[in-house]
C-alpha atoms as one frame of an Amber mdcrd trajectory, in Angstrom:
protein
 117.790  -4.537-153.318 115.747  -5.324-156.383 117.265  -7.445-159.090 115.789
  -9.287-162.044 117.037 -12.840-162.524 115.494 -13.353-165.927 117.984 -15.107
-168.210 117.814 -16.633-171.646 119.291 -20.035-172.371 119.395 -20.330-176.151
 119.320 -24.112-176.003 116.267 -24.433-173.771 114.542 -21.078-174.053 111.143
 -22.694-174.350 111.666 -24.266-170.935 113.579 -21.533-169.161 111.837 -18.306
-170.120 109.909 -19.090-166.950 112.713 -18.068-164.587 112.409 -14.339-164.074
 109.978 -12.838-161.559 109.578 -11.910-157.876 110.081  -9.318-154.784 107.839
  -8.428-151.646 104.969  -6.328-150.290 103.388  -6.250-146.888 100.696  -4.320
-145.034  96.956  -4.064-144.944  96.503  -3.266-148.623  98.250  -6.424-149.771
  96.472  -8.491-147.160  93.112  -7.178-148.316  93.863  -8.224-151.883  94.229
 -11.864-150.962  90.558 -12.598-150.461  89.518 -11.295-153.844  92.419 -12.885
-155.669  92.304 -16.281-154.045  88.560 -16.816-153.938  87.163 -20.217-153.028
  90.295 -21.986-154.242  92.315 -20.525-151.382  89.797 -21.314-148.676  90.997
 -23.397-145.756  90.304 -27.136-146.090  86.883 -28.157-144.800  86.957 -30.099
-141.547  85.483 -33.576-141.913  84.707 -36.450-139.585  86.662 -39.004-141.623
  88.585 -41.652-139.726  92.163 -40.647-138.901  94.810 -41.720-141.404  96.817
 -44.785-140.458 100.460 -45.460-141.082 103.569 -43.312-141.136 103.348 -40.161
-143.274 105.275 -40.569-146.527 106.208 -36.888-146.587 109.066 -36.192-144.161
 108.123 -33.572-141.556 109.309 -30.057-142.287 110.354 -30.867-145.866 107.434
 -29.705-148.025 108.229 -26.716-150.200 107.111 -25.149-153.430 108.925 -23.599
-156.369 107.606 -20.035-156.418 107.572 -19.995-160.197 104.265 -21.855-159.870
 102.834 -18.814-158.057 104.444 -16.136-160.223 101.087 -14.614-161.153 100.261
 -13.988-157.502 103.767 -12.836-156.554 103.926 -10.334-159.426 100.577  -8.737
-158.533  99.981  -9.287-154.806 103.581  -9.546-153.653 105.382 -12.083-151.527
 103.571 -11.286-148.279 100.108 -12.580-149.272 101.658 -15.536-151.092 103.737
 -16.539-148.081 100.665 -16.176-145.866  98.740 -18.619-148.050 101.613 -21.103
-148.172 101.781 -21.001-144.380  98.049 -21.761-144.208  98.433 -24.685-146.584
 101.105 -26.331-144.418 104.236 -25.546-146.419 107.614 -25.524-144.689 109.971
 -24.305-147.412 110.203 -22.153-150.536 112.431 -22.231-153.584 112.958 -18.937
-155.370 112.803 -18.234-159.098 113.964 -14.653-158.657 113.813 -11.953-156.019
 111.439  -9.296-157.377 107.665  -8.980-157.306 106.664  -6.997-160.354 104.022
  -4.345-159.724 103.858  -5.104-155.991 106.967  -3.012-155.339 110.651  -3.331
-154.450 112.159  -5.258-151.579 115.608  -5.885-150.162 116.975  -9.372-149.706
 117.046  -8.804-145.949 113.336  -7.950-146.001 112.580 -10.982-148.136 114.463
 -13.278-145.770 112.646 -11.821-142.765 109.263 -12.139-144.442 109.847 -15.839
-145.107 110.864 -16.301-141.466 107.760 -14.466-140.265 105.606 -17.023-142.080
 107.583 -20.055-140.936 109.012 -20.691-144.404 112.607 -21.824-144.901 114.223
 -20.526-148.132 115.842 -23.748-149.269 117.090 -22.910-152.779 116.928 -20.694
-155.830 117.077 -21.036-159.609 119.490 -18.800-161.519 120.427 -19.052-165.195
 123.583 -20.890-166.240 124.644 -18.399-168.924 123.210 -15.915-171.400 124.198
 -14.207-174.633 123.655 -10.957-172.733 127.030 -10.115-171.126 125.250  -8.281
-168.296 122.793 -11.066-167.487 122.399 -12.320-163.934 123.778 -15.834-164.366
 126.371 -18.159-162.913 128.626 -17.610-165.912 128.456 -13.801-165.836 127.822
 -12.957-162.165 128.964 -15.866-160.005 130.088 -13.708-157.078 126.848 -11.704
-157.006 124.716 -14.827-157.351 126.449 -16.373-154.344 126.360 -13.101-152.371
 122.594 -12.887-152.854 122.054 -16.545-151.965 124.132 -16.116-148.829 122.165
 -12.996-147.857 118.964 -15.056-148.051 120.455 -17.847-145.978 120.057 -20.424
-148.748 121.495 -23.894-148.285 121.302 -24.625-152.028 121.813 -22.470-155.107
 121.257 -23.901-158.567 120.166 -23.608-162.145 117.302 -24.972-164.206 119.397
 -24.597-167.353 120.593 -27.739-169.047 124.345 -28.029-169.769 123.791 -27.231
-173.448 125.991 -24.127-173.538 128.502 -25.698-175.914 126.166 -28.087-177.697
 124.905 -31.634-177.250 128.090 -33.614-177.866 129.932 -35.580-175.204 132.845
 -33.128-175.238 130.445 -30.189-174.987 128.913 -31.639-171.845 132.332 -32.411
-170.400 133.210 -28.759-170.873 129.980 -27.646-169.200 130.620 -30.126-166.383
 133.955 -28.426-165.681 132.118 -25.136-165.237 129.523 -26.757-163.003 132.337
 -28.163-160.864 133.774 -24.666-160.482 130.375 -23.276-159.431 130.037 -26.138
-156.971 133.426 -25.410-155.445 132.581 -21.720-155.100 129.214 -22.542-153.518
 130.755 -25.021-151.092 133.242 -22.362-149.979 130.178 -20.325-148.937 128.550
 -23.237-147.109 126.046 -24.001-149.901 125.417 -26.769-152.420 125.237 -26.076
-156.143 122.590 -28.064-158.019 121.182 -28.583-161.502 117.478 -29.078-162.217
 116.610 -31.250-165.198 114.042 -31.050-167.929 113.395 -33.876-170.390 116.202
 -33.009-172.824 118.940 -33.994-170.392 117.903 -37.607-170.995 118.437 -37.370
-174.765 121.459 -38.842-176.532 124.681 -37.156-177.576 124.678 -36.011-181.186
 128.179 -37.405-181.785 127.744 -40.619-179.778 124.103 -41.660-180.153 124.470
 -44.526-177.690 125.484 -42.175-174.860 122.771 -40.536-172.769 123.701 -36.961
-171.932 122.486 -37.201-168.342 124.990 -40.010-167.801 127.758 -37.715-169.049
 126.686 -35.059-166.546 126.753 -37.553-163.680 130.102 -39.017-164.688 131.914
 -35.743-165.366 130.791 -33.720-162.349 132.272 -34.145-158.894 129.563 -35.698
-156.674 130.805 -33.604-153.739 130.461 -30.371-155.713 127.541 -30.791-158.121
 124.172 -31.975-156.856 120.921 -32.660-158.685 117.345 -31.560-158.252 115.321
 -34.168-160.085 112.176 -32.775-161.635 110.322 -36.050-161.433 107.704 -35.146
-164.039 110.288 -34.145-166.655 112.317 -37.258-165.866 109.258 -39.377-166.679
 108.770 -37.371-169.866 112.410 -38.123-170.712 111.739 -41.795-170.043 108.910
 -41.657-172.579 110.597 -39.527-175.244 114.061 -41.083-175.099 113.297 -44.748
-174.504 114.992 -45.628-177.800 118.340 -44.701-179.289 118.629 -43.000-182.660
 118.949 -46.397-184.362 115.677 -47.524-182.766 117.157 -49.961-180.255 115.517
 -49.924-176.797 117.097 -47.754-174.107 114.728 -47.858-171.126 115.535 -46.214
-167.803 113.766 -45.652-164.508 114.094 -42.132-162.982 113.873 -43.561-159.474
 116.828 -45.874-160.071 119.053 -42.871-160.798 118.194 -41.526-157.363 118.514
 -44.814-155.486 121.960 -45.394-157.008 123.326 -42.062-155.694 120.759 -40.673
-153.222 123.244 -38.233-151.663 123.436 -36.371-154.985 119.714 -35.521-154.922
 118.984 -33.210-151.981 116.051 -31.575-153.796 113.124 -32.823-155.864 110.388
 -31.176-157.888 107.065 -32.886-157.276 105.115 -32.289-160.463 102.344 -34.539
-161.765 101.004 -35.627-165.134  98.352 -37.786-166.751  99.926 -40.375-169.028
  98.868 -39.737-172.626 100.838 -41.437-175.383  99.127 -39.245-177.948 100.841
 -36.206-176.451 104.355 -35.283-177.559 105.709 -35.580-174.030 103.696 -38.665
-173.132 102.060 -36.770-170.274  99.757 -33.825-169.704 100.792 -31.739-166.702
  98.203 -31.529-163.904  98.066 -30.562-160.229  99.885 -32.883-157.853  97.572
 -35.745-156.955  95.526 -35.521-160.149  98.007 -37.467-162.271  99.476 -40.929
-162.694 102.924 -40.559-161.120 103.093 -42.767-158.035 104.485 -40.367-155.466
 103.757 -42.696-152.582 106.142 -45.212-154.108 108.713 -42.636-155.200 108.990
 -40.724-151.916 108.786 -43.904-149.822 111.637 -45.442-151.796 113.833 -42.374
-151.286 112.960 -42.357-147.590 114.420 -45.858-147.274 117.887 -44.781-148.437
 120.493 -43.974-145.744 119.341 -40.735-144.136 116.577 -40.480-146.720 113.805
 -39.393-144.387 115.939 -36.488-143.125 118.076 -35.385-146.051 115.722 -34.668
-148.968 113.433 -31.744-149.760 110.254 -31.960-151.842 109.138 -28.898-153.833
 105.720 -28.903-155.518 105.526 -27.301-158.947 103.244 -26.774-161.921 104.495
 -24.772-164.909 101.096 -23.275-165.735  98.462 -24.064-163.103  94.853 -23.151
-163.835  94.672 -21.408-160.450  97.962 -21.182-158.613  96.644 -20.962-155.042
  94.363 -23.935-155.708  97.352 -25.857-157.079  99.417 -25.116-153.975  96.609
 -26.096-151.604  95.674 -29.307-153.413  99.293 -30.397-153.755  99.955 -29.957
-150.045  96.773 -31.813-149.092  97.613 -34.739-151.357 101.208 -35.143-150.237
 100.289 -34.835-146.557  97.617 -37.523-147.048 100.053 -40.178-148.286 100.781
 -42.920-145.751 103.161 -45.866-145.725 101.873 -49.278-144.685 103.078 -50.376
-141.273
């Protein structure tokens, strides 16, 4: 089966045009391409004689994944097989899909894609699908819920979600309540299939309602969705951008928040995280410039360690690296894995 999952969200098109790629190729031809495409950036880490790291690893074992959108350039030209081979080399355990096709690399069935991931020791943990689209035939939760869940089930996914914000009906409190009702229905349908429905944030979710400027929209989402049906995938980078951009209400009064506190208050609602990094720059519109994981200012040792200390935290959360536009996607994946595996908690 080959299906495009590209969808347009009119409210956040600038964020979500990213979500339509993927498929799979295998064999000697694809394998031969990897050396030329990856170059030095994809080379295995150099062995050193440094002293062994001390302390407990911050990253829970078996829980490092990557959002394949970050590697869309490689997937669309080389195919899934070489990409999965590199991720296996870099020490990844999981993958999160952003679609199920691979561009010029050729078609693939979902059964083949699932088997390929298994062959490389990668657990397909989740997938991003659009919330809705103005196209009545689009592959989204709103238009194709049954097919979306069928495909997720065929891949053996434990989570199925959307990176679309709940802006379908606008940015008022009532609009988000209406969207929350739909999210609850998707969550119920997913749970009936043995999966969890989740929503992935960008910065705009932390803005304020247009009709009630003292109400943060993200708080509406949390309050109006059933915590047993609707889960969250916090994109930590975009949450910090939201902290910067929406630290004041429309009237200028302070409205600070800490992304980590949202998680610690309801840790069971956050099974998935996007680990994305940025250099703090108040001259930039977003307050940060996106960089490879480990090259920025976000304290992931503190963030992951804090989540680990919640009940079941070391076993129940999944950490997906991501960069929207990496300079070299294999280098990004390798560096991110090395950095997160290097983090240690003090004994």
